[in-house]
C-alpha positions in Angstrom: -68.8 -115.4 -167.5 -66.7 -114.8 -170.6 -63.0 -115.0 -170.2 -61.5 -111.6 -171.2 -58.2 -113.1 -172.3 -59.5 -115.8 -174.6 -57.5 -114.5 -177.5 -54.0 -114.5 -176.0 -54.3 -117.2 -173.3 -52.2 -120.4 -173.9 -53.9 -123.3 -175.8 -54.4 -125.4 -172.7 -56.4 -122.5 -171.2 -58.4 -121.9 -174.4 -56.6 -119.1 -176.2 -57.6 -118.7 -179.8 -54.3 -117.5 -181.2 -52.3 -120.3 -179.6 -54.9 -122.9 -180.7 -54.9 -121.5 -184.3 -51.1 -121.5 -184.4 -50.8 -125.1 -183.2 -53.5 -126.4 -185.6 -52.2 -124.5 -188.6 -48.7 -125.7 -188.0 -49.8 -129.3 -187.6 -51.9 -129.3 -190.8 -49.2 -127.6 -192.9 -46.6 -130.1 -191.5 -48.8 -133.0 -192.5 -49.4 -131.5 -195.9 -45.6 -131.1 -196.5 -44.9 -134.6 -195.3 -47.6 -136.1 -197.6 -46.4 -134.0 -200.6 -42.9 -135.2 -200.0 -44.1 -138.8 -200.0 -46.0 -138.1 -203.3 -43.3 -136.1 -205.0 -43.3 -138.5 -208.0 -46.9 -137.7 -208.6 -46.9 -133.9 -208.8 -50.7 -133.4 -209.2 -51.4 -135.6 -206.1 -48.7 -133.8 -204.1 -50.2 -130.4 -205.1 -53.7 -131.6 -204.1 -52.4 -132.7 -200.8 -50.9 -129.3 -200.2 -54.1 -127.6 -201.2 -56.1 -129.9 -198.9 -53.7 -129.2 -196.0 -53.8 -125.5 -196.5 -57.6 -125.5 -196.6 -57.7 -127.6 -193.4 -55.2 -125.2 -191.8 -57.5 -122.2 -192.5 -60.8 -123.9 -191.6 -60.0 -126.0 -188.5 -59.2 -123.1 -186.0 -62.4 -121.3 -187.0 -64.5 -124.4 -186.6 -62.8 -125.2 -183.3 -63.6 -121.8 -181.9 -67.2 -122.0 -183.2 -67.7 -125.4 -181.6 -66.3 -124.3 -178.3 -68.4 -121.1 -178.3 -71.6 -122.9 -179.1 -70.9 -125.9 -176.8 -71.4 -128.4 -179.6 -68.4 -130.6 -178.7 -68.6 -134.3 -178.5 -66.6 -134.4 -175.2 -68.3 -133.1 -172.0 -67.6 -129.5 -171.0 -65.3 -128.7 -168.1 -67.1 -128.9 -164.9 -67.7 -125.8 -162.9 -66.9 -126.3 -159.2 -69.9 -125.2 -157.2 -70.0 -125.0 -153.4 -71.8 -127.9 -151.8 -74.8 -127.2 -149.7 -74.1 -127.1 -146.0 -75.7 -129.9 -144.0 -78.3 -128.9 -141.4 -76.0 -130.1 -138.6 -73.3 -127.7 -139.7 -75.9 -124.9 -139.9 -77.0 -125.6 -136.3 -73.4 -125.8 -135.1 -72.6 -122.5 -136.9 -75.5 -120.8 -135.2 -74.4 -122.0 -131.8 -70.8 -120.8 -132.4 -72.2 -117.4 -133.6 -74.1 -117.0 -130.4 -71.0 -117.6 -128.4 -69.0 -115.0 -130.4 -71.7 -112.3 -130.2 -72.8 -111.6 -126.7 -75.6 -109.2 -127.8 -77.0 -111.9 -130.1 -76.7 -114.5 -127.5 -78.7 -112.4 -125.1 -81.5 -111.9 -127.5 -81.4 -115.4 -129.1 -81.9 -114.1 -132.6 -79.1 -115.5 -134.8 -79.6 -116.8 -138.4 -77.9 -119.9 -139.6 -75.2 -117.8 -141.4 -74.2 -116.0 -138.3 -76.0 -112.7 -139.2 -78.1 -111.0 -136.6 -81.5 -109.4 -137.2 -83.7 -107.3 -135.1 
């Protein structure tokens, strides 16, 4: 099932715009810091800014693509699935269903899920 709010959800819930804003801000801040450290070498500082700007534009798109295609290195989030009911619980459920439904108890036809059939 596809999340309908994937564009506006917060980053910790997988929202694209929040993720893009965080990644872009991080890359541009790193680029500004490196260019300040290299301000005596103008060409290198300019290269650092160009590299950071390129990373700021590419990384959100790559992150969204990797999430969509399930290509990530880390395992995906686990989907909680209901555990199968043990046979003893099924038998106990059928017995309690018979006691709640007098017509079913009289006929003796109760399924494990508590549904009656004729």
